[in-house]
C-alpha positions as CSV (number, residue, x, y, z in Angstrom):
1,M,0.0,-0.1,0.2
2,A,2.6,2.4,0.7
3,T,4.1,1.5,-2.7
4,E,0.8,2.5,-4.4
5,T,0.5,6.0,-2.4
6,H,4.1,6.8,-3.8
7,E,3.3,5.8,-7.2
8,A,0.0,7.9,-7.3
9,A,1.9,10.6,-5.6
10,G,4.7,10.2,-8.2
11,H,2.1,10.3,-11.2
12,A,0.3,13.5,-10.3
13,A,3.8,15.2,-9.5
14,A,4.5,14.5,-13.0
15,A,1.0,15.9,-14.2
16,A,1.3,19.5,-12.4
17,P,3.8,21.4,-14.3
18,G,4.2,24.0,-11.3
19,M,1.9,27.0,-10.2
20,P,-1.3,27.1,-12.1
21,Q,-0.9,30.9,-12.4
22,L,2.1,30.2,-14.4
23,D,0.1,27.7,-16.8
24,F,-0.1,29.5,-20.2
25,S,-3.3,27.1,-20.9
26,N,-5.6,28.8,-18.1
27,W,-4.4,32.7,-18.9
28,A,-7.5,33.3,-21.0
29,N,-9.9,32.2,-18.1
30,Q,-7.3,34.1,-15.6
31,I,-7.6,37.2,-17.8
32,F,-11.3,37.4,-18.0
33,W,-11.9,37.1,-14.1
34,L,-9.2,39.8,-13.9
35,L,-11.1,42.1,-16.1
36,V,-14.6,41.2,-14.3
37,T,-12.8,41.7,-10.9
38,L,-11.2,45.2,-12.0
39,V,-14.7,46.2,-13.5
40,V,-16.5,45.1,-10.2
41,I,-14.3,46.9,-7.9
42,Y,-14.1,50.2,-10.3
43,F,-18.0,50.2,-10.0
44,V,-18.2,49.7,-6.3
45,L,-15.1,52.1,-5.7
46,S,-17.0,54.8,-8.2
47,R,-20.5,54.2,-7.1
48,I,-20.3,53.4,-3.5
49,A,-17.0,54.3,-1.8
50,L,-15.6,57.1,-3.5
51,P,-18.9,59.5,-3.1
52,R,-18.9,58.3,0.6
53,I,-15.3,59.4,1.2
54,G,-15.9,62.7,-1.1
55,A,-19.0,63.4,1.2
56,V,-16.8,62.9,4.2
57,L,-14.1,65.4,2.6
58,A,-16.5,68.0,1.7
59,E,-18.0,67.9,5.2
60,R,-14.7,68.1,6.9
61,Q,-13.6,70.9,4.6
62,G,-16.9,72.9,5.3
63,T,-16.5,72.2,8.9
64,I,-13.2,73.5,8.7
65,T,-14.2,76.4,6.8
66,N,-16.8,77.1,9.2
67,D,-14.2,77.0,12.2
68,I,-11.8,79.1,10.4
69,A,-14.6,81.5,9.8
70,K,-15.9,81.7,13.2
71,A,-12.4,81.8,14.6
72,D,-12.0,85.0,12.2
73,E,-15.1,86.6,13.8
74,L,-14.1,85.9,17.1
75,K,-11.0,87.5,16.7
76,Q,-12.4,90.4,15.2
77,K,-15.0,90.5,18.3
78,A,-11.8,90.3,20.4
79,V,-9.9,93.0,18.8
80,E,-13.2,95.5,19.2
81,A,-13.5,94.6,22.8
82,E,-9.8,95.1,23.3
83,E,-10.2,98.6,21.7
84,A,-13.3,99.1,23.7
85,Y,-11.5,98.2,27.0
86,N,-8.8,100.6,25.9
87,K,-11.1,103.3,25.1
88,A,-12.9,102.7,28.4
89,L,-9.5,103.0,30.4
90,A,-8.6,106.2,28.4
91,D,-11.8,107.8,29.4
92,A,-11.3,106.5,33.0
93,R,-7.8,107.9,33.1
94,T,-9.2,111.4,31.6
95,E,-12.1,111.0,34.1
96,A,-9.7,110.7,36.8
97,G,-7.5,113.6,35.7
98,N,-10.6,116.0,35.6
99,I,-11.8,114.8,39.2
100,V,-8.3,115.3,40.5
101,A,-8.0,118.6,38.7
102,E,-11.5,119.6,40.3
103,A,-10.7,118.4,43.5
104,K,-7.3,120.6,43.4
105,A,-9.5,123.5,42.1
106,E,-11.9,123.0,45.2
107,I,-9.1,122.9,47.6
108,Q,-7.3,125.9,46.2
109,K,-10.5,128.0,46.5
110,E,-11.2,126.4,50.2
111,L,-7.3,127.4,51.0
112,D,-7.8,130.8,49.6
113,V,-10.8,131.3,51.6
114,A,-9.0,130.4,54.7
115,L,-5.9,132.2,54.1
116,A,-8.2,135.2,53.2
117,K,-10.1,134.4,56.6
118,A,-6.6,133.8,58.5
119,D,-5.3,137.2,56.8
120,A,-8.5,139.1,58.2
121,E,-8.0,137.5,61.7
122,I,-4.2,138.2,61.6
123,A,-4.9,141.9,60.6
124,A,-7.6,142.2,63.1
125,K,-5.1,140.9,66.0
126,A,-2.9,143.2,64.8
127,A,-5.0,145.9,64.7
128,E,-5.9,145.2,68.3
129,G,-2.2,144.7,69.3
130,E,-1.4,147.9,67.8
131,Q,-4.4,149.6,69.7
132,A,-3.2,147.8,72.8
133,I,0.5,149.0,72.2
134,A,-0.8,152.7,71.6
135,E,-3.0,152.3,74.7
136,I,-0.1,151.2,77.0
137,R,2.2,153.9,75.3
138,A,-0.6,156.6,76.2
139,G,-0.9,154.9,79.5
140,A,2.9,154.7,79.9
141,L,3.2,158.8,79.0
142,K,0.5,159.6,81.4
143,S,2.3,157.6,84.2
144,V,5.8,158.9,83.0
145,K,4.2,162.6,83.5
146,D,2.5,161.6,86.8
147,V,5.6,160.2,88.0
148,A,7.7,163.2,86.8
149,K,5.5,165.5,88.3
150,D,5.6,163.5,91.9
151,T,9.4,163.4,91.3
152,A,9.7,167.2,90.6
153,K,7.5,168.1,93.2
154,E,9.3,166.0,95.8
155,L,12.8,167.5,94.3
156,V,11.5,170.9,94.4
157,S,10.3,170.5,98.0
158,A,13.4,168.5,99.1
159,M,15.6,171.3,97.8
160,G,13.4,173.5,99.9
161,G,11.3,175.2,97.5
162,K,7.8,175.2,96.8
163,A,6.1,174.5,93.4
164,D,2.6,174.9,92.0
165,A,1.3,172.2,90.3
166,K,0.5,174.2,87.2
167,T,4.2,175.3,86.6
168,L,5.4,171.7,86.8
169,T,2.9,170.3,84.5
170,A,3.8,173.1,82.0
171,A,7.6,172.4,82.6
172,I,7.3,168.4,82.3
173,N,4.9,169.0,79.1
174,A,7.8,171.3,77.5
175,R,10.3,168.6,78.4
176,M,8.3,165.8,76.9
177,K,7.7,167.8,73.7
178,G,11.2,167.7,73.0
């Protein structure tokens, strides 16, 4: 039996020339099925697969275009918001400068009023002081006259003379005038 199997295998090996794809007697059949397969693949790809892929690519392109447009719109809004912020900041700085200037002017007015009031009080006190000094001078002159009269009277009495008040007053007044 073993020899029979070897003989059958040997006849089969002699009948098979090698790979069936390289057997020229089958090439017409193989070329036909190759063309049928390529036509089927072409129709499947052109009618089913490629339109779906094209639709997906078009949808992606549309999404990308919309996203870019939306990004440009948001960028423009951001630029406008930044400009509005800078304008508001400049307006706030201007307003702050105006408030500071108004406050300085108001403080200066209050200061001027306070200085005028203080100057008036100082002038009034100076006038009062000058009046008090004038009164003290007048009182001092009167006191000097009285002391001079008393001293002159005592001196005249101590020297043994007699002086009347009128003569002493006239002599003291003449001497005080210069």
